[in-house]
C-alpha positions, -999 to 999 in steps of 0.1 A, spaced: -176 -221 -278 -166 -185 -289 -192 -158 -284 -206 -142 -316 -193 -108 -306 -157 -122 -306 -161 -137 -340 -175 -104 -355 -146 -84 -340 -119 -106 -354 -134 -119 -387 -119 -91 -408 -87 -87 -388 -66 -103 -416 -68 -89 -451 -66 -93 -480 -75 -130 -483 -63 -143 -507 -31 -124 -506 1 -124 -526 26 -98 -513 15 -83 -480 -10 -93 -453 -25 -66 -431 -34 -75 -395 -49 -56 -366 -29 -74 -340 -28 -50 -311 -45 -75 -289 -26 -105 -302 9 -119 -297 29 -130 -328 11 -141 -360 23 -176 -369 20 -190 -405 18 -228 -408 17 -247 -440 -6 -276 -448 19 -300 -432 18 -282 -399 53 -267 -403 58 -232 -390 69 -211 -420 69 -175 -406 63 -155 -375 56 -118 -373 44 -92 -348 39 -64 -374 7 -50 -386 18 -53 -423 35 -86 -430 56 -93 -461 45 -127 -474 61 -124 -508 87 -150 -499 62 -177 -489 53 -203 -516 18 -202 -530 -7 -223 -512 -30 -226 -482 -18 -216 -447 -32 -217 -412 -27 -184 -394 -26 -187 -356 -29 -158 -332 -31 -159 -295 -47 -132 -273 -23 -115 -250 -44 -114 -218 -66 -144 -223 -61 -181 -230 -77 -179 -264 -64 -187 -299 -77 -176 -333 -71 -198 -363 -77 -185 -398 -71 -199 -433 -51 -178 -457 -46 -184 -494 -14 -171 -509 -16 -168 -546 
């Protein structure tokens, strides 16, 4: 179970959602940001705060980020339009 404080801190860490050209992330506590399509195939990895997603096909993606110092993972849905 994730504490409510953790959810509040990370809930707006990826924006905008839905997105089309760029995704902004506050990833200073996270390792790489990984983009998985609906089939579970890794489509992109980035460690930047502004990620160019214009080359990804439209659709729903799962964004996976892992905390550097802890054994925790954050999974977020992203719609690319």
